[in-house]
N, C-alpha and C positions, 0 to 999 in steps of 0.2 A: 483728346486724341483725333481726332475722325481717321473714318475708317478711308478714306482717301481725299487728295488737297493738287490745289492746281497746276501748287508750286515747293519744292521741296528745297529747301537752303537746308546743305552742311557746312554746318560751323559757326561758331557764336564765338566769333570775332568781331570788329568795328565793321569788316565786308559784308560780313552776315547780315551782321544786324542793319547797317546800314540801307543794305540793301531789302530788306524784305519790312522795313520803316516806309520804304519809294511807295513800293507796290502798292504797302498797304492803302497809304495817302494817294493815291492816283490814281486803282481800279477798285475792282470788285473780287480780284482772284481772291483766289483765300491759299494761303501762306503759310508754311510750318517751316522753321529752323529745329535742326537737333544738333546737340553742342555734345561730348560726351562727357563735358567733364563740369568745369563754370565758367558761366558769360566773360569772355577776358579770359580765359586761364591760356591762352597762346603769346605770340606776340605785339597783337594788341594792349597787353596790359604790360610789355616788358619790353618797351618800349621807348624812346630817346625826347619821345615828346616836341620832339620842331616843327616847325610847317611854313611850307616855303614855295612857291611859283617858280623862284628863280632859276631855271633850269637853260641849257643848250644845246635842245631839240626844238623843232615846231609839233613834235607831237609830245612832247613831256610839258612842251610849257604849255599849250591849248589844256592838256588831261587836270595838269596842278591845280593851273589858275583858277578852274570850275569848279576844284575844289577848297579855294582856299575863298571865291565868292562865298562860298555855301558856312563853312569854316567862322565866315564874322558875322553870320546871325544865324549862329545855329541854335547859339544861348534862347531867344527869342522862339522860336521854331519850333527845340521841340521839348521847351519851357522847363529850361532842368539847366545849373550852367558849366558848361562843361572846363571855362573856369581859361579858357583863348585871351591870351592878351598878346596884342599884336605893340609889341615893344621889339618889333626890329629881326631882320635875320641878316648878318654880315659871313658873308662866303670869306673868306679870309686866304691871301698869295702870299704865297711863303719863298717864291720866289721866282723871278723873270720873266718865264715860261709858265708859270703860274697863272701870271695876272698878264699876260697875255691875252690868257685863251678866258679869265672874263673879260677886258676888251670884248672878245667875237661874239662872247654868249650875249652881252650889254649890247650889240648890234643887232640881233636876233629879239630881242628882252623887246627894248624897243616898237618889234613890230605891233609887237601886242597890246603894247601901252604901259606895261607892268612898270610898277613905282621901284627903282632902281636905280641907283645912279653910283657909278665908278670911283671910287677915293683913291689917294694916295695914302704910302705910307706915313705922311707926317698927317693926313685925316685920320687913318683909321684908329693911331696911338692916342689921336687931338680925344676922339671918341672913347677909346679904352683906354685908359692912360694906362694901365696894370697889363698890359699884352708885354712878352719880351720885345727891344726893338731888334733888335737882332734877330727875330722872327716876321718881320712884317715885309713884307713887300710892295701893298695894294692888299683892296677891298675891293668885293663888289656888296651895295647894303642895299638890298629890299625893305621898305620903307613900314607894310602891312604885313608886312613877313612877324613869327610868331612863337608864338606854343600853348600847348590848352594841356587840358590833363584828361592821359591816360583812361584811366577807369569812370570817371565822370564822363566823357564820350561811351564809352560803352554802356553803362546804366543810363541815361540820356536815351540812347537809340532804342535802347532792348525796352524804354519804358513807352517810349512814345509806340512805338509797333504794338504792346502788348493793349495799349491802347485803343489801336484800331482797329483793334481786334485778329493777329498777329499772332498763328499760336509757336507759345517760343516754348524748346524742353532742353533743360539743360541735363547733366547727368543722362545721357540719351545718346546713345551708339548705334550709326550708322555700322552695323555689318557689313549688309551688299547691296549692293541695287540690282534689281534683276530688270534686262533687257529680252525682249524678244522683238525677230527680223530688225532687226536694226532699232529697236525704238526703244527708249523708255518704259517702262510701266510700273514699276511702284520701286519701294524704299525698305528692305531689311532690317529693323529698329531695338533693338534691347528688349523693347514696349510694345513688340509686336508689328506688323507688316502694311503698308498705308503705301493706297494706291496713289500714283499722279506720269503723269505726262512729263512731266517738264525735273529737272535735279539741278541745283548750281551745286560745283564743286568752290568752297569759299572755306575751305579747310586749312588754309597756310602751313605749315611745313612737313604738313600730311594728307597732303593737294595728291603727290603719287596714289598713296596706299587707295586712296578715293575711288581715284581715274581709274587702275586696274580694277577695279568692283566692276565698271560696265566696259573696258574691254579695251580701255583709254594706255595706252605710255606716252606720258610728260618727259618733257623732256630737262625739267626742275631736279634743283638737288637741293635738299635742306640746308642752312647756314648756324650756323654760332654767333650770337651775338652777343656778349657784355658788358655792362655798364655800374659804374660805380655812384653813391653818393658819398657828399663827404657831409661832413660835421658846421650846422649852421654860421654862416659868416657874413658881418656885415659887406650890404649890397656894395659891387665892384661890378663887375659882371651884366652892363644893359640892355644889351642885345642877344640875342641867339647866333651861336658862332659856330664856322664848319670847316677845318680848315683837310680839301681835301685828300689835300699830297700826305699832307703827315694819316690820313685816312682817320678824321679824332672832326667831334662833336659835342658841343657844350655849352651849359644855357645854368644862371642862379634862381634858383626858387623862388616863390614871395615867403619864403621862409629861409634866405640864404643857404640854402643846401646849396652845391655846384653843386653838380650832375653832367654827364654823358658818357662817353664813353671811346675808343680807339683801337685798331689791332696790329700784335706785332707783327713784325717785318716777316716772320717764317712764322705763318699762321698757317697751320693744318687745319684739314673740311674735316669738321667734328656735331653727333649731332648730341652730346652729350651735353646734358642741363649743369652740371655739376660748373660752379667756377673754377677758372686753370691760373698759378698762381703766374704762369708769363704773359699771360691777360693782364693782370692784375698791376703789374708791375711795368707793362706800357702805355698802360694807362696812366695810371703813376706820375711816370715818368715824364709825358706829353703834356699832359698840365703841370707839369713845372717846369717845360723847359719854356712851354707858351706865355704862363703865371708864377716866375720866379718866389709871387706872395708865399706858394700853395703848398711849398715846400717845407714841410712836418705837421701841415694839417691833417687830420684824423677822420681816414675812411670811415663813413658810419651802417654803413649796407652795401653791397652787390648785387644782382642776380646777373642769369641766363635766359635768354630770353634765343624760340628757333626762330626762320626763314623760310619763305620757300624765293628761291633765285634761276632765273631762266637764263639760257644762253648767252642773252644781250644786257643781262640788267633788268630787263624791262614786264611788265604785267603779260597778262598773256589772258583776254577778257572776249566771250564768246565763246559760240558755238564749234562743238569740235565738226568732223565732215562724217566721221565713223560713225556718231553714235547719235539719230536723232534724239533730241529733245537733252542733250546733255549740255552743259554751260559753265564755263570759266570764270573761276576771278582766281588764279593764281598766281604766281612767280611775283608777285609784290615788296621782294625784299627788307632794306629794309626803307622803303619809302610809302609803305602799304596804307601808316595810320594817318598820315600829311593828304594820302590820298583820297581816302574813306568816303566821306563826304559826295565826291565825284562821281568816286566810280560808282560806286551804289546807284548815284541818281541814275547817269549815264545807262549802266547795263539794265539798272526796271524802264527804261526808254523805249529799248529792246524787245525784253519778257511784255513788256506790258502791250505795243505798238506793230512789232515787228524790224522797226526799219531802229540801224546801226548810226550813233550819232558819230560825228568827225570825231568829239573827243576818242573812244575808246575804239573807233575802227582800226587804225593801223597796228594795235594789241592783240591782232586776231590769230588764229592758232595756226593760221596754214606758212606764214610768216617762216616757220623755221627749214619751210621746204621750198618756197616760192624766194629765197634769199633777202625777205621785203622785212630784213633785222632791225630792231627803229637803236638805235645807236646816241645813246646821252652822254655827254663828255663833265657836264658841271655833277659828278655825284661817287659818291666813295663806294671804292669798286674793290671787292670779292674774287681774284679768281678760284675759278673751278679747281 
């Protein structure tokens, strides 16, 4: 470990690792990344793996489509198979109000040339015959969406960043950020003090604690996400599927496992890493409502992850006015995995050149004081 670095990144998830890779690829800046446990131990290794850019707001479409384009060529770029599978991503409408919302979102998506189309109920059922017809009003299909293996993406970015001489230190905890005259000067780690003028908070659900070390208060809150995996089944789900009205999402892996999550209606915010019986029942119940054939199928495993969520459910990216040299990539909620490549590359451009790209400009930290909130209608929202 050097005595000083040009950039220190806190958090070894996909956002921190992608940022380290793109900085090392596109500049000569000396980069260090610290992760208090193993790489991908947070939400980056505990998500549903699904990827799309078919959102309803221009801000979300612009950033996540940048990310989707990177996902499409990520394996050859990083020389590692991230198992990105472009099977397509269906957003399901279970009632007329949701269907009208999808149609409105589609019109916005066409401004950006997204590969999306509106499907009637009949077209959805022809695409996925195993869906319960009573739960289908229509849908929106993004043909170039899909899913990737979360562990593979973490390993790919870590290996590629290391190959480019970025220094990555797992099992190294940041205990303090040293600030003098409102400027970042150094970070104190479990392995010693490292001087740096620039610290990036990419700590996921631990973002508030890290920010407080620099004297910054974040409006984010940790949220628990639970996911379930069934026993392998004969393939019957050809697309990734999200049903925002049911607060559910799912896809079937190459091995036939049915993977996804949902939330109970009386969800209570928590930071416990233990799976709850209520959520397990909610996921199973939603599965069976949508796909009656899943009744009686065995659950093989389940897990819980923690995400960070801002009041408007959108990420917070870029510098903060309180402390010079303290930069954020936080609040990604349940959409950080799919946005990792785009967020990492766009933020690296700012760190290298000082110019904020249009993809991340709307997600600045000042918006909670100025009222410039980013409202996205096509996401699964868990209210605080």
